[in-house]
Structures are given as structure tokens and as C-alpha cells.
C-alpha positions in Angstrom: 54.6 34.6 89.4 52.9 36.1 86.0 52.7 34.3 83.0 51.5 36.0 79.5 50.5 34.6 76.1 49.6 37.2 73.2 48.7 36.6 69.5 47.0 39.4 67.0 43.8 40.6 68.7 44.3 39.0 71.9 46.3 39.1 75.4 46.4 36.9 78.0 48.5 37.2 81.7 48.0 34.8 84.6 49.0 36.1 88.2 47.8 37.4 91.2 45.5 35.2 91.6 43.5 36.3 88.5 43.5 35.5 84.6 43.2 39.0 82.6 42.2 38.8 79.1 41.9 41.6 76.6 40.9 41.3 73.2 41.4 44.2 70.6 40.2 45.3 67.1 37.5 43.7 64.6 36.1 41.0 66.3 33.6 38.6 63.8 32.6 35.2 63.8 34.8 32.6 64.0 37.6 35.2 66.2 36.9 33.3 69.3 38.3 30.0 68.6 41.7 30.5 68.6 41.6 32.4 71.9 39.4 29.8 73.2 42.3 27.6 72.6 44.5 28.8 74.2 42.1 30.0 77.4 41.6 25.9 77.4 45.2 25.1 77.5 45.8 27.7 80.4 43.2 27.2 82.6 43.5 23.7 83.0 46.8 24.5 84.7 45.7 27.2 87.1 44.2 27.4 90.1 42.6 30.5 90.2 38.5 30.9 89.0 38.4 34.5 88.3 38.7 36.2 85.2 38.9 39.9 84.0 38.2 40.5 80.7 38.7 43.5 79.1 36.8 43.9 75.6 37.0 48.1 75.4 39.3 47.8 72.5 37.3 45.4 70.2 34.7 45.8 68.0 32.3 43.1 67.6 30.9 42.4 63.7 28.1 40.0 64.9 24.7 40.0 63.8 21.8 39.1 66.3 22.0 35.3 66.2 25.9 35.3 66.3 25.6 37.2 69.4 23.4 34.6 71.0 25.6 31.6 69.9 28.7 33.4 71.1 27.3 34.2 74.5 26.4 30.3 74.7 30.2 29.5 73.5 31.6 31.6 75.8 29.3 30.8 78.6 30.5 27.3 78.4 34.3 28.1 78.0 34.5 29.7 81.0 31.9 27.4 83.2 33.1 27.3 87.0 34.7 30.8 86.6 33.7 34.1 88.0 34.1 36.7 85.3 34.1 40.5 85.2 33.8 42.3 81.8 35.5 45.5 81.0 33.5 47.0 78.5 32.8 50.6 77.0 29.2 52.1 77.3 28.0 51.4 73.5 28.8 47.4 74.7 26.1 47.7 77.0 23.6 45.2 75.4 26.0 42.7 74.1 27.4 42.6 77.6 23.7 41.9 79.1 23.4 39.3 76.8 26.9 37.4 77.7 26.3 37.8 81.2 22.7 35.9 81.1 24.2 33.0 79.4 26.7 32.8 82.0 24.1 33.1 84.9 21.9 30.4 82.4 24.9 28.3 83.1 24.9 28.9 87.0 28.1 31.1 87.1 28.6 34.7 88.2 29.6 37.4 85.5 29.0 41.1 85.5 30.2 43.9 83.4 31.6 47.4 84.3 33.1 50.5 82.4 36.1 50.6 85.3 38.9 48.1 84.8 39.5 49.2 88.7 35.6 48.5 89.7 36.1 45.0 87.9 39.0 43.9 89.8 37.7 45.0 93.1 34.3 42.9 92.5 36.5 40.1 91.6 38.7 40.2 94.6 36.5 41.0 96.9 
């Protein structure tokens, strides 16, 4: 059974032992708050600890400090989950920063430029 939730700039689907999220469009400081609320309410009701987060269609407008803050926020939000980010090549630096924040919290995260490889890594 799949459940889907959508809002402008963010989609979330739960099914097949996986939470799939996708962010699109311009993503500035504070754009993470509404999707975080959706995720928090959904994650309390699911048994999976696996997240595939596709950010390839997103353009982040964040300063270096805002990236650090976003990394800590996301790592706290996804505490206890294993997460695979699907990124564009030009998003590698930010993906590394986010994955380090997850690692500091004791969680496993990695990034991929292929959704198939990300899914395979999660479901290994």
C-alpha cells in the first residue's frame, strides 16, 4: 500500500518499505519547515527506517552558514533513519556536508547521482 503527500515544492510517498521524498524549485532558508512537519507526522506512523530523498530538481539559495544550519536540522529530523540523497553533480559539496551531519548523529547517509543506485544501496 502506498500513501502520497504533496505540497508546492515537495512530495512524499510511503510504500515498498521506503519513504521517498522529492524537493523541487527554489529552496531558500526556511523552506524546510513545512516539509519537516509533514515528515514528522508521517514518520511516526511507518515502520521503515529507509529514506530516498531526490533533490535534483531543487535549487538551494543558502549561505555557507545556512547550509551548516540546514545540515544540523536535517540530521536531527532524520535521526534513526538511513538516507540516500539523489543529487546533481553540482550538488556534491552540499551533499557531503549533509552526510557528515548525519554521521555526527550516528546515522548512515550517502549521496548518488542515480536513483536506481540510491535505491539499491538502501535496499541492500
